[in-house]
C-alpha positions, 0 to 999 in steps of 0.5 A: 814761592810757587804760589807767589809767582802764580799770583803775580802772573794772574795779577799781570794777566788781569792788568793786561786785560784791563789795559786792553779794550776787548777779550775773546770768548769761545762759546761751546754749544752742543752743536757748534762753537762760536767766538765773540770779541767782548768788551772788558766792561761787559757783564755776564748778561751782555755776553749771554744775550749776545749768544742767545741772539746769535742762536735765535733763542728766545726761551733764555730762562732755561740756559746758562754759561758754564765753566770749569773751575778746579774739580767742579763747575760754575755758572756765569753770573749775569749781574757781574762783569765777566772778567771779575768772575773765576772764569779761565784766565787764558784766551779764548775764554771757554764757556759752555752754553747748556741747559741749566734748568729742565722743564717738568713737561717738555711738550708743554713748556718748550715752545721754540724748535731751537730750544727743543733741539738744544735740549734733545742734543744735551739729553741724548749726550747725557744718556749716552755718557750714562749720566742719565740711567736708561733701561735697555728697552727705553734705550732702543726706542730712544735710539730709533727716534734719534735715528729718525731725527737725523735720517727722516723716514725709513726707506729700505732702499736707502737705509740698508743693513750697516747704515748705522754702523758708525753711529753711537746710539746706545750707552755702553752699559746697555750695549754690553749687557746682552750677548748681542752683536752690533748688527743685532742691535741695529736690526732692533733699532731699525725695526722701531725706526721703521714704525716712525714714518711720517714724523718730522725731525722736530716731532721725533726729537719731542718724542725722544724728550717725552720718553727721556723726561720719565727717566729717574735721573733726568734733569737732576743735579747731584751733590755730595753732602753730609747731614748733621750726624755726619752721614754721607749722602747725595742731594739731588736738585731738579724741577720738582724739588730736593731729593736725598739719596744714598751715595750708591743709589742715584735712582731712588731717593730716601726722601723728597721735599717738593718745592710746594712743601718747602717753606724756605731754604736757609744757608749760613756758614756752610750749612743748609736748612730745609724748613718744610711747610708743615711744622710737624716735619723736622727741619733737615740740615746738611752741609757741603765741605766746599764753598763753591759747591754750596753757592752752586746748590743755592743757585740751582735751588733758587732758579728751580723754585722760581721756575716751579712757581712761574709754571703755575701762573698764567703765561706772561705776554711774551710767552703767550705770543711765542706759543701763538707764533709757534702754533701758527708755524706748525700749522703752516708746516703741516699744510705744506707737508700735506700738500707735498704728500698729495703731490707725491702721491699724484706723481707716483700714480702717474708714474705707475700708469705710465709704466703700465701702458708699455707693459700692456702693449708689450704683452699684447703683441708678444706673439707678433712675428718679425718685421716683414713676416706679418703680411706673409702670415696674414697678420695685421700690424698694430697700426693696421686694419688687417686680420690676424691669425685665428686663435683656436676656437675663434671665428673668422669674424672675430679675427677680422674685427680684432684690429678695431678692438685692439685699437680701442683696448690698448690700455687694457691688458685683458683685452690684448693679452695673447692666449698663453698670458690669459691662462687658457682658451 
């Protein structure tokens, strides 16, 4: 009875959508949420392209639109209408714009700063949520680069103890692993952060990704499977190939099948078969009990294999143009940074000189008597030409000539310092 009512409600909702000309979609990125009014006839690609244009993103092949369905996730298909897929029925339809495929080498493959920034945010979130295992030492170093990406160069006057107290920088597992207070962790992170001086936000984010991509669980999608003997296992799909794990160990695979050693992957009636390139190696068969998961595995296998092959070919014209533009833009930014640094140094030098002159003047006349007492003591004022009191062991001629010497040497502390400041006669 309940299922029949639910089916009728879904049918009614679908009918209303067909009658309407538009529907609302909310796209959740790692940084913000966007809402779009979409036409009923739009396919997944129409919506995806609109999101990418809005974000200014050109390296679209890494990303996809993900949605939750029951106890798993799915990715929006590009060639089917949005409303014909199993997306949520309530408006606004919530979809997550996320990286679906990961690069083998972030520094080599990620061209746009916008692409790099989205990857940085997603990988950082996965590390903090412990979806990617990260050792304590690497966690501290990664946290220091994340801090630099947010705050820029370390400045002891601005970044005082406690400035990271509200930041989530370490996985809870790492934070609780040692008997260290939050202040002690902050001190360690700040010490590393201070060493990154001179890097831009983009450079700090790239350093973060270069460290993160060497972590064992980076970019791996895990699925529970069973082999033909009925043994429970984990399948890992990533940019390099397929990996088989024990259910309680996601770090070290039992065996791996690199993409370049796989002849083909077949799928029929819930069963996958991995056929290695070398005939002497046995065919590995496995299955998942859920059809949706099988479809997701197949999608990720096809997409990762296509990118694996693509990386080993000459870049297409579009990518070559993007890389050339990115190189020119980075060179331009570097030139601007160098000019700003040079100007800053010159200004600092001028400020130091400006501060030094009053100091010298003050030091040179620290022993001068109060107004009106100079003449009574026979001492000349700084602007006058009269004689000053004779110093111990000094001749009258030297005292008489001090006025001219003082005027010529006002910029030099040693020439005008009183006896006490010189340290003796």
